[in-house]
PDB file as gemmi writes it, atoms N, CA and C in Angstrom:
CRYST1    1.000    1.000    1.000  90.00  90.00  90.00 P 1                      
ATOM      1  N   MET A   1      18.823 -19.841   0.815  1.00  0.00           N  
ATOM      2  CA  MET A   1      19.144 -18.764  -0.095  1.00  0.00           C  
ATOM      3  C   MET A   1      17.867 -18.017  -0.438  1.00  0.00           C  
ATOM      4  N   SER A   2      17.887 -16.712  -0.241  1.00  0.00           N  
ATOM      5  CA  SER A   2      16.692 -15.926  -0.513  1.00  0.00           C  
ATOM      6  C   SER A   2      16.614 -15.572  -1.992  1.00  0.00           C  
ATOM      7  N   LEU A   3      15.414 -15.324  -2.429  1.00  0.00           N  
ATOM      8  CA  LEU A   3      15.190 -15.029  -3.837  1.00  0.00           C  
ATOM      9  C   LEU A   3      15.680 -13.635  -4.202  1.00  0.00           C  
ATOM     10  N   PHE A   4      15.446 -12.676  -3.315  1.00  0.00           N  
ATOM     11  CA  PHE A   4      15.846 -11.288  -3.550  1.00  0.00           C  
ATOM     12  C   PHE A   4      16.763 -10.812  -2.435  1.00  0.00           C  
ATOM     13  N   PRO A   5      17.639  -9.864  -2.732  1.00  0.00           N  
ATOM     14  CA  PRO A   5      18.414  -9.241  -1.653  1.00  0.00           C  
ATOM     15  C   PRO A   5      17.486  -8.463  -0.719  1.00  0.00           C  
ATOM     16  N   ARG A   6      17.974  -8.170   0.459  1.00  0.00           N  
ATOM     17  CA  ARG A   6      17.167  -7.499   1.472  1.00  0.00           C  
ATOM     18  C   ARG A   6      16.645  -6.146   0.991  1.00  0.00           C  
ATOM     19  N   ALA A   7      17.460  -5.384   0.285  1.00  0.00           N  
ATOM     20  CA  ALA A   7      17.035  -4.061  -0.173  1.00  0.00           C  
ATOM     21  C   ALA A   7      15.868  -4.172  -1.158  1.00  0.00           C  
ATOM     22  N   VAL A   8      15.923  -5.144  -2.036  1.00  0.00           N  
ATOM     23  CA  VAL A   8      14.843  -5.329  -3.012  1.00  0.00           C  
ATOM     24  C   VAL A   8      13.572  -5.789  -2.299  1.00  0.00           C  
ATOM     25  N   ARG A   9      13.705  -6.711  -1.334  1.00  0.00           N  
ATOM     26  CA  ARG A   9      12.528  -7.170  -0.574  1.00  0.00           C  
ATOM     27  C   ARG A   9      11.877  -6.018   0.166  1.00  0.00           C  
ATOM     28  N   ASN A  10      12.692  -5.146   0.783  1.00  0.00           N  
ATOM     29  CA  ASN A  10      12.131  -4.017   1.517  1.00  0.00           C  
ATOM     30  C   ASN A  10      11.400  -3.058   0.580  1.00  0.00           C  
ATOM     31  N   ARG A  11      12.005  -2.765  -0.567  1.00  0.00           N  
ATOM     32  CA  ARG A  11      11.352  -1.852  -1.510  1.00  0.00           C  
ATOM     33  C   ARG A  11      10.066  -2.445  -2.067  1.00  0.00           C  
ATOM     34  N   LEU A  12      10.060  -3.735  -2.355  1.00  0.00           N  
ATOM     35  CA  LEU A  12       8.844  -4.368  -2.847  1.00  0.00           C  
ATOM     36  C   LEU A  12       7.753  -4.376  -1.778  1.00  0.00           C  
ATOM     37  N   ALA A  13       8.142  -4.581  -0.529  1.00  0.00           N  
ATOM     38  CA  ALA A  13       7.152  -4.560   0.552  1.00  0.00           C  
ATOM     39  C   ALA A  13       6.545  -3.175   0.715  1.00  0.00           C  
ATOM     40  N   TRP A  14       7.389  -2.142   0.695  1.00  0.00           N  
ATOM     41  CA  TRP A  14       6.874  -0.771   0.804  1.00  0.00           C  
ATOM     42  C   TRP A  14       5.997  -0.414  -0.395  1.00  0.00           C  
ATOM     43  N   ALA A  15       6.380  -0.858  -1.577  1.00  0.00           N  
ATOM     44  CA  ALA A  15       5.583  -0.567  -2.774  1.00  0.00           C  
ATOM     45  C   ALA A  15       4.225  -1.262  -2.713  1.00  0.00           C  
ATOM     46  N   ALA A  16       4.197  -2.496  -2.231  1.00  0.00           N  
ATOM     47  CA  ALA A  16       2.915  -3.204  -2.109  1.00  0.00           C  
ATOM     48  C   ALA A  16       2.021  -2.537  -1.070  1.00  0.00           C  
ATOM     49  N   ALA A  17       2.601  -2.130   0.048  1.00  0.00           N  
ATOM     50  CA  ALA A  17       1.806  -1.451   1.073  1.00  0.00           C  
ATOM     51  C   ALA A  17       1.266  -0.120   0.561  1.00  0.00           C  
ATOM     52  N   ALA A  18       2.089   0.625  -0.162  1.00  0.00           N  
ATOM     53  CA  ALA A  18       1.636   1.908  -0.698  1.00  0.00           C  
ATOM     54  C   ALA A  18       0.597   1.713  -1.793  1.00  0.00           C  
ATOM     55  N   SER A  19       0.701   0.626  -2.559  1.00  0.00           N  
ATOM     56  CA  SER A  19      -0.260   0.350  -3.624  1.00  0.00           C  
ATOM     57  C   SER A  19      -1.659   0.096  -3.076  1.00  0.00           C  
ATOM     58  N   VAL A  20      -1.740  -0.385  -1.860  1.00  0.00           N  
ATOM     59  CA  VAL A  20      -3.043  -0.645  -1.251  1.00  0.00           C  
ATOM     60  C   VAL A  20      -3.486   0.537  -0.390  1.00  0.00           C  
ATOM     61  N   ALA A  21      -2.588   1.080   0.407  1.00  0.00           N  
ATOM     62  CA  ALA A  21      -2.966   2.086   1.399  1.00  0.00           C  
ATOM     63  C   ALA A  21      -3.277   3.454   0.784  1.00  0.00           C  
ATOM     64  N   LEU A  22      -2.500   3.884  -0.193  1.00  0.00           N  
ATOM     65  CA  LEU A  22      -2.711   5.231  -0.731  1.00  0.00           C  
ATOM     66  C   LEU A  22      -4.045   5.383  -1.468  1.00  0.00           C  
ATOM     67  N   PRO A  23      -4.419   4.478  -2.383  1.00  0.00           N  
ATOM     68  CA  PRO A  23      -5.742   4.636  -2.998  1.00  0.00           C  
ATOM     69  C   PRO A  23      -6.888   4.507  -1.993  1.00  0.00           C  
ATOM     70  N   TRP A  24      -6.731   3.601  -1.020  1.00  0.00           N  
ATOM     71  CA  TRP A  24      -7.770   3.452  -0.013  1.00  0.00           C  
ATOM     72  C   TRP A  24      -7.929   4.731   0.804  1.00  0.00           C  
ATOM     73  N   ALA A  25      -6.809   5.344   1.207  1.00  0.00           N  
ATOM     74  CA  ALA A  25      -6.875   6.585   1.982  1.00  0.00           C  
ATOM     75  C   ALA A  25      -7.434   7.729   1.143  1.00  0.00           C  
ATOM     76  N   ALA A  26      -7.050   7.801  -0.126  1.00  0.00           N  
ATOM     77  CA  ALA A  26      -7.586   8.849  -0.996  1.00  0.00           C  
ATOM     78  C   ALA A  26      -9.088   8.675  -1.188  1.00  0.00           C  
ATOM     79  N   GLY A  27      -9.548   7.451  -1.354  1.00  0.00           N  
ATOM     80  CA  GLY A  27     -10.979   7.202  -1.493  1.00  0.00           C  
ATOM     81  C   GLY A  27     -11.748   7.554  -0.237  1.00  0.00           C  
ATOM     82  N   ALA A  28     -11.195   7.226   0.908  1.00  0.00           N  
ATOM     83  CA  ALA A  28     -11.848   7.577   2.172  1.00  0.00           C  
ATOM     84  C   ALA A  28     -11.915   9.087   2.345  1.00  0.00           C  
ATOM     85  N   TRP A  29     -10.879   9.786   1.929  1.00  0.00           N  
ATOM     86  CA  TRP A  29     -10.858  11.242   2.047  1.00  0.00           C  
ATOM     87  C   TRP A  29     -11.892  11.880   1.114  1.00  0.00           C  
ATOM     88  N   VAL A  30     -12.002  11.355  -0.104  1.00  0.00           N  
ATOM     89  CA  VAL A  30     -12.976  11.897  -1.052  1.00  0.00           C  
ATOM     90  C   VAL A  30     -14.395  11.606  -0.584  1.00  0.00           C  
ATOM     91  N   LYS A  31     -14.638  10.427  -0.018  1.00  0.00           N  
ATOM     92  CA  LYS A  31     -15.982  10.078   0.450  1.00  0.00           C  
ATOM     93  C   LYS A  31     -16.430  10.938   1.627  1.00  0.00           C  
ATOM     94  N   ARG A  32     -15.489  11.490   2.376  1.00  0.00           N  
ATOM     95  CA  ARG A  32     -15.870  12.357   3.494  1.00  0.00           C  
ATOM     96  C   ARG A  32     -16.535  13.634   3.006  1.00  0.00           C  
ATOM     97  N   GLY A  33     -16.155  14.084   1.808  1.00  0.00           N  
ATOM     98  CA  GLY A  33     -16.677  15.351   1.308  1.00  0.00           C  
ATOM     99  C   GLY A  33     -17.932  15.225   0.463  1.00  0.00           C  
ATOM    100  N   ILE A  34     -18.509  14.038   0.358  1.00  0.00           N  
ATOM    101  CA  ILE A  34     -19.709  13.859  -0.468  1.00  0.00           C  
ATOM    102  C   ILE A  34     -20.927  14.365   0.293  1.00  0.00           C  
ATOM    103  N   GLU A  35     -21.583  15.321  -0.320  1.00  0.00           N  
ATOM    104  CA  GLU A  35     -22.841  15.825   0.225  1.00  0.00           C  
ATOM    105  C   GLU A  35     -23.849  15.830  -0.909  1.00  0.00           C  
ATOM    106  N   SER A  36     -24.985  15.278  -0.659  1.00  0.00           N  
ATOM    107  CA  SER A  36     -26.005  15.209  -1.683  1.00  0.00           C  
ATOM    108  C   SER A  36     -27.366  15.378  -1.030  1.00  0.00           C  
ATOM    109  N   GLN A  37     -28.312  15.867  -1.826  1.00  0.00           N  
ATOM    110  CA  GLN A  37     -29.662  16.065  -1.288  1.00  0.00           C  
ATOM    111  C   GLN A  37     -30.459  14.768  -1.338  1.00  0.00           C  
ATOM    112  N   ALA A  38     -30.167  13.939  -2.310  1.00  0.00           N  
ATOM    113  CA  ALA A  38     -30.883  12.667  -2.417  1.00  0.00           C  
ATOM    114  C   ALA A  38     -29.996  11.551  -1.865  1.00  0.00           C  
ATOM    115  N   ALA A  39     -30.595  10.664  -1.099  1.00  0.00           N  
ATOM    116  CA  ALA A  39     -29.834   9.584  -0.469  1.00  0.00           C  
ATOM    117  C   ALA A  39     -29.273   8.618  -1.511  1.00  0.00           C  
ATOM    118  N   PHE A  40     -30.048   8.313  -2.560  1.00  0.00           N  
ATOM    119  CA  PHE A  40     -29.573   7.368  -3.570  1.00  0.00           C  
ATOM    120  C   PHE A  40     -28.421   7.944  -4.385  1.00  0.00           C  
ATOM    121  N   ASP A  41     -28.403   9.278  -4.549  1.00  0.00           N  
ATOM    122  CA  ASP A  41     -27.313   9.908  -5.294  1.00  0.00           C  
ATOM    123  C   ASP A  41     -26.000   9.811  -4.517  1.00  0.00           C  
ATOM    124  N   ALA A  42     -26.056  10.031  -3.204  1.00  0.00           N  
ATOM    125  CA  ALA A  42     -24.846   9.906  -2.377  1.00  0.00           C  
ATOM    126  C   ALA A  42     -24.356   8.462  -2.362  1.00  0.00           C  
ATOM    127  N   ALA A  43     -25.272   7.514  -2.281  1.00  0.00           N  
ATOM    128  CA  ALA A  43     -24.884   6.103  -2.276  1.00  0.00           C  
ATOM    129  C   ALA A  43     -24.252   5.719  -3.612  1.00  0.00           C  
ATOM    130  N   ARG A  44     -24.793   6.262  -4.698  1.00  0.00           N  
ATOM    131  CA  ARG A  44     -24.217   5.984  -6.020  1.00  0.00           C  
ATOM    132  C   ARG A  44     -22.815   6.550  -6.139  1.00  0.00           C  
ATOM    133  N   ARG A  45     -22.612   7.743  -5.623  1.00  0.00           N  
ATOM    134  CA  ARG A  45     -21.275   8.354  -5.676  1.00  0.00           C  
ATOM    135  C   ARG A  45     -20.279   7.574  -4.820  1.00  0.00           C  
ATOM    136  N   VAL A  46     -20.715   7.134  -3.662  1.00  0.00           N  
ATOM    137  CA  VAL A  46     -19.832   6.342  -2.796  1.00  0.00           C  
ATOM    138  C   VAL A  46     -19.460   5.035  -3.478  1.00  0.00           C  
ATOM    139  N   LEU A  47     -20.429   4.390  -4.122  1.00  0.00           N  
ATOM    140  CA  LEU A  47     -20.155   3.140  -4.827  1.00  0.00           C  
ATOM    141  C   LEU A  47     -19.198   3.368  -5.997  1.00  0.00           C  
ATOM    142  N   LEU A  48     -19.362   4.485  -6.710  1.00  0.00           N  
ATOM    143  CA  LEU A  48     -18.452   4.812  -7.806  1.00  0.00           C  
ATOM    144  C   LEU A  48     -17.025   5.005  -7.291  1.00  0.00           C  
ATOM    145  N   ILE A  49     -16.886   5.685  -6.180  1.00  0.00           N  
ATOM    146  CA  ILE A  49     -15.555   5.890  -5.593  1.00  0.00           C  
ATOM    147  C   ILE A  49     -14.968   4.555  -5.146  1.00  0.00           C  
ATOM    148  N   ASP A  50     -15.797   3.687  -4.586  1.00  0.00           N  
ATOM    149  CA  ASP A  50     -15.310   2.362  -4.188  1.00  0.00           C  
ATOM    150  C   ASP A  50     -14.803   1.575  -5.394  1.00  0.00           C  
ATOM    151  N   TYR A  51     -15.529   1.639  -6.500  1.00  0.00           N  
ATOM    152  CA  TYR A  51     -15.077   0.955  -7.713  1.00  0.00           C  
ATOM    153  C   TYR A  51     -13.769   1.553  -8.234  1.00  0.00           C  
ATOM    154  N   LEU A  52     -13.655   2.872  -8.193  1.00  0.00           N  
ATOM    155  CA  LEU A  52     -12.411   3.511  -8.640  1.00  0.00           C  
ATOM    156  C   LEU A  52     -11.229   3.108  -7.753  1.00  0.00           C  
ATOM    157  N   VAL A  53     -11.471   3.054  -6.461  1.00  0.00           N  
ATOM    158  CA  VAL A  53     -10.402   2.657  -5.532  1.00  0.00           C  
ATOM    159  C   VAL A  53      -9.999   1.206  -5.778  1.00  0.00           C  
ATOM    160  N   ALA A  54     -10.986   0.328  -5.959  1.00  0.00           N  
ATOM    161  CA  ALA A  54     -10.671  -1.083  -6.204  1.00  0.00           C  
ATOM    162  C   ALA A  54      -9.904  -1.243  -7.511  1.00  0.00           C  
ATOM    163  N   GLY A  55     -10.313  -0.525  -8.552  1.00  0.00           N  
ATOM    164  CA  GLY A  55      -9.598  -0.597  -9.820  1.00  0.00           C  
ATOM    165  C   GLY A  55      -8.187  -0.063  -9.730  1.00  0.00           C  
ATOM    166  N   THR A  56      -8.012   1.025  -8.985  1.00  0.00           N  
ATOM    167  CA  THR A  56      -6.678   1.600  -8.808  1.00  0.00           C  
ATOM    168  C   THR A  56      -5.772   0.650  -8.031  1.00  0.00           C  
ATOM    169  N   ILE A  57      -6.313   0.017  -7.006  1.00  0.00           N  
ATOM    170  CA  ILE A  57      -5.523  -0.942  -6.224  1.00  0.00           C  
ATOM    171  C   ILE A  57      -5.121  -2.133  -7.087  1.00  0.00           C  
ATOM    172  N   LEU A  58      -6.053  -2.660  -7.876  1.00  0.00           N  
ATOM    173  CA  LEU A  58      -5.719  -3.797  -8.739  1.00  0.00           C  
ATOM    174  C   LEU A  58      -4.683  -3.417  -9.796  1.00  0.00           C  
ATOM    175  N   ALA A  59      -4.807  -2.220 -10.370  1.00  0.00           N  
ATOM    176  CA  ALA A  59      -3.822  -1.782 -11.363  1.00  0.00           C  
ATOM    177  C   ALA A  59      -2.448  -1.606 -10.723  1.00  0.00           C  
ATOM    178  N   ALA A  60      -2.410  -1.011  -9.535  1.00  0.00           N  
ATOM    179  CA  ALA A  60      -1.128  -0.799  -8.860  1.00  0.00           C  
ATOM    180  C   ALA A  60      -0.482  -2.123  -8.468  1.00  0.00           C  
ATOM    181  N   LEU A  61      -1.295  -3.073  -7.997  1.00  0.00           N  
ATOM    182  CA  LEU A  61      -0.732  -4.371  -7.627  1.00  0.00           C  
ATOM    183  C   LEU A  61      -0.275  -5.165  -8.847  1.00  0.00           C  
ATOM    184  N   SER A  62      -0.942  -4.985  -9.978  1.00  0.00           N  
ATOM    185  CA  SER A  62      -0.468  -5.668 -11.188  1.00  0.00           C  
ATOM    186  C   SER A  62       0.850  -5.067 -11.661  1.00  0.00           C  
ATOM    187  N   MET A  63       1.011  -3.753 -11.519  1.00  0.00           N  
ATOM    188  CA  MET A  63       2.313  -3.147 -11.846  1.00  0.00           C  
ATOM    189  C   MET A  63       3.380  -3.626 -10.871  1.00  0.00           C  
ATOM    190  N   TRP A  64       3.013  -3.754  -9.609  1.00  0.00           N  
ATOM    191  CA  TRP A  64       3.953  -4.249  -8.597  1.00  0.00           C  
ATOM    192  C   TRP A  64       4.385  -5.678  -8.951  1.00  0.00           C  
ATOM    193  N   LEU A  65       3.435  -6.491  -9.378  1.00  0.00           N  
ATOM    194  CA  LEU A  65       3.764  -7.861  -9.762  1.00  0.00           C  
ATOM    195  C   LEU A  65       4.705  -7.877 -10.965  1.00  0.00           C  
ATOM    196  N   ALA A  66       4.495  -6.980 -11.924  1.00  0.00           N  
ATOM    197  CA  ALA A  66       5.379  -6.920 -13.090  1.00  0.00           C  
ATOM    198  C   ALA A  66       6.798  -6.536 -12.676  1.00  0.00           C  
ATOM    199  N   VAL A  67       6.920  -5.601 -11.756  1.00  0.00           N  
ATOM    200  CA  VAL A  67       8.246  -5.201 -11.271  1.00  0.00           C  
ATOM    201  C   VAL A  67       8.898  -6.345 -10.509  1.00  0.00           C  
ATOM    202  N   ALA A  68       8.137  -7.053  -9.686  1.00  0.00           N  
ATOM    203  CA  ALA A  68       8.700  -8.179  -8.929  1.00  0.00           C  
ATOM    204  C   ALA A  68       9.175  -9.288  -9.866  1.00  0.00           C  
ATOM    205  N   VAL A  69       8.407  -9.569 -10.914  1.00  0.00           N  
ATOM    206  CA  VAL A  69       8.833 -10.584 -11.882  1.00  0.00           C  
ATOM    207  C   VAL A  69      10.087 -10.111 -12.612  1.00  0.00           C  
ATOM    208  N   GLY A  70      10.157  -8.828 -12.946  1.00  0.00           N  
ATOM    209  CA  GLY A  70      11.359  -8.284 -13.579  1.00  0.00           C  
ATOM    210  C   GLY A  70      12.581  -8.402 -12.683  1.00  0.00           C  
ATOM    211  N   CYS A  71      12.414  -8.149 -11.398  1.00  0.00           N  
ATOM    212  CA  CYS A  71      13.530  -8.313 -10.457  1.00  0.00           C  
ATOM    213  C   CYS A  71      13.951  -9.779 -10.382  1.00  0.00           C  
ATOM    214  N   TRP A  72      12.980 -10.682 -10.385  1.00  0.00           N  
ATOM    215  CA  TRP A  72      13.294 -12.105 -10.329  1.00  0.00           C  
ATOM    216  C   TRP A  72      14.042 -12.548 -11.586  1.00  0.00           C  
ATOM    217  N   VAL A  73      13.585 -12.094 -12.752  1.00  0.00           N  
ATOM    218  CA  VAL A  73      14.253 -12.465 -14.004  1.00  0.00           C  
ATOM    219  C   VAL A  73      15.681 -11.935 -14.019  1.00  0.00           C  
ATOM    220  N   THR A  74      15.874 -10.714 -13.563  1.00  0.00           N  
ATOM    221  CA  THR A  74      17.221 -10.144 -13.508  1.00  0.00           C  
ATOM    222  C   THR A  74      18.109 -10.951 -12.568  1.00  0.00           C  
ATOM    223  N   ALA A  75      17.578 -11.339 -11.422  1.00  0.00           N  
ATOM    224  CA  ALA A  75      18.367 -12.132 -10.474  1.00  0.00           C  
ATOM    225  C   ALA A  75      18.711 -13.497 -11.054  1.00  0.00           C  
ATOM    226  N   VAL A  76      17.776 -14.114 -11.769  1.00  0.00           N  
ATOM    227  CA  VAL A  76      18.041 -15.424 -12.368  1.00  0.00           C  
ATOM    228  C   VAL A  76      19.078 -15.309 -13.476  1.00  0.00           C  
ATOM    229  N   MET A  77      18.976 -14.270 -14.284  1.00  0.00           N  
ATOM    230  CA  MET A  77      19.914 -14.108 -15.395  1.00  0.00           C  
ATOM    231  C   MET A  77      21.332 -13.794 -14.908  1.00  0.00           C  
ATOM    232  N   LYS A  78      21.441 -13.071 -13.795  1.00  0.00           N  
ATOM    233  CA  LYS A  78      22.776 -12.779 -13.256  1.00  0.00           C  
ATOM    234  C   LYS A  78      23.397 -14.009 -12.635  1.00  0.00           C  
ATOM    235  N   GLY A  79      22.608 -14.829 -12.000  1.00  0.00           N  
ATOM    236  CA  GLY A  79      23.114 -16.047 -11.379  1.00  0.00           C  
ATOM    237  C   GLY A  79      23.815 -15.761 -10.064  1.00  0.00           C  
ATOM    238  N   PRO A  80      24.298 -16.822  -9.426  1.00  0.00           N  
ATOM    239  CA  PRO A  80      24.990 -16.630  -8.157  1.00  0.00           C  
ATOM    240  C   PRO A  80      26.354 -15.976  -8.363  1.00  0.00           C  
ATOM    241  N   ARG A  81      26.796 -15.301  -7.341  1.00  0.00           N  
ATOM    242  CA  ARG A  81      28.094 -14.647  -7.412  1.00  0.00           C  
ATOM    243  C   ARG A  81      29.194 -15.690  -7.278  1.00  0.00           C  
ATOM    244  N   ARG A  82      30.141 -15.622  -8.186  1.00  0.00           N  
ATOM    245  CA  ARG A  82      31.287 -16.542  -8.142  1.00  0.00           C  
ATOM    246  C   ARG A  82      32.558 -15.720  -8.162  1.00  0.00           C  
ATOM    247  N   SER A  83      33.536 -16.154  -7.388  1.00  0.00           N  
ATOM    248  CA  SER A  83      34.834 -15.486  -7.438  1.00  0.00           C  
ATOM    249  C   SER A  83      35.866 -16.501  -7.932  1.00  0.00           C  
ATOM    250  N   ALA A  84      36.634 -16.071  -8.882  1.00  0.00           N  
ATOM    251  CA  ALA A  84      37.633 -16.973  -9.476  1.00  0.00           C  
ATOM    252  C   ALA A  84      38.981 -16.786  -8.782  1.00  0.00           C  
ATOM    253  N   ASP A  85      39.923 -17.627  -9.157  1.00  0.00           N  
ATOM    254  CA  ASP A  85      41.278 -17.476  -8.635  1.00  0.00           C  
ATOM    255  C   ASP A  85      41.874 -16.192  -9.175  1.00  0.00           C  
ATOM    256  N   SER A  86      42.788 -15.637  -8.407  1.00  0.00           N  
ATOM    257  CA  SER A  86      43.407 -14.400  -8.870  1.00  0.00           C  
ATOM    258  C   SER A  86      44.314 -14.683 -10.069  1.00  0.00           C  
ATOM    259  N   PHE A  87      44.388 -13.734 -10.932  1.00  0.00           N  
ATOM    260  CA  PHE A  87      45.191 -13.870 -12.138  1.00  0.00           C  
ATOM    261  C   PHE A  87      46.643 -13.547 -11.795  1.00  0.00           C  
ATOM    262  N   PRO A  88      47.582 -14.454 -12.082  1.00  0.00           N  
ATOM    263  CA  PRO A  88      48.986 -14.198 -11.724  1.00  0.00           C  
ATOM    264  C   PRO A  88      49.613 -13.185 -12.698  1.00  0.00           C  
ATOM    265  N   VAL A  89      49.645 -11.953 -12.305  1.00  0.00           N  
ATOM    266  CA  VAL A  89      50.150 -10.889 -13.175  1.00  0.00           C  
ATOM    267  C   VAL A  89      51.672 -10.915 -13.262  1.00  0.00           C  
ATOM    268  N   ASP A  90      52.362 -11.165 -12.152  1.00  0.00           N  
ATOM    269  CA  ASP A  90      53.823 -11.078 -12.116  1.00  0.00           C  
ATOM    270  C   ASP A  90      54.517 -12.418 -12.374  1.00  0.00           C  
ATOM    271  N   ALA A  91      53.800 -13.417 -12.800  1.00  0.00           N  
ATOM    272  CA  ALA A  91      54.412 -14.717 -13.044  1.00  0.00           C  
ATOM    273  C   ALA A  91      55.257 -14.660 -14.317  1.00  0.00           C  
ATOM    274  N   PRO A  92      56.411 -15.351 -14.331  1.00  0.00           N  
ATOM    275  CA  PRO A  92      57.248 -15.347 -15.532  1.00  0.00           C  
ATOM    276  C   PRO A  92      56.550 -16.094 -16.649  1.00  0.00           C  
ATOM    277  N   ARG A  93      56.788 -15.647 -17.837  1.00  0.00           N  
ATOM    278  CA  ARG A  93      56.150 -16.214 -19.022  1.00  0.00           C  
ATOM    279  C   ARG A  93      56.963 -17.399 -19.515  1.00  0.00           C  
ATOM    280  N   LEU A  94      56.315 -18.512 -19.693  1.00  0.00           N  
ATOM    281  CA  LEU A  94      56.985 -19.707 -20.190  1.00  0.00           C  
ATOM    282  C   LEU A  94      56.585 -19.901 -21.661  1.00  0.00           C  
ATOM    283  N   GLY A  95      57.522 -19.930 -22.503  1.00  0.00           N  
ATOM    284  CA  GLY A  95      57.216 -20.171 -23.909  1.00  0.00           C  
ATOM    285  C   GLY A  95      57.413 -18.908 -24.741  1.00  0.00           C  
ATOM    286  N   PRO A  96      57.195 -19.047 -26.032  1.00  0.00           N  
ATOM    287  CA  PRO A  96      57.477 -17.920 -26.954  1.00  0.00           C  
ATOM    288  C   PRO A  96      56.514 -16.795 -26.834  1.00  0.00           C  
TER     289      PRO A  96                                                      
END                                                                             
């Protein structure tokens, strides 16, 4: 028995991949445009962008973890699907 339905697993997988790939790609794109006259200034800017990307990835993954825990809690609270016997609507009534 799986913990999450397939649709939830797929969405969580895509969200985790986007949480890592999008900030990394944005940081790489911003670092391409860094031009500086001093070498230490460019290195400092690149390091700052790396820290921002790492912080953004950690924040996004922590939000992803919160959503995954919320999905798990919802699944646990709903419990397994049970089907009961059908209710006899047309059965004659016995008694007053």
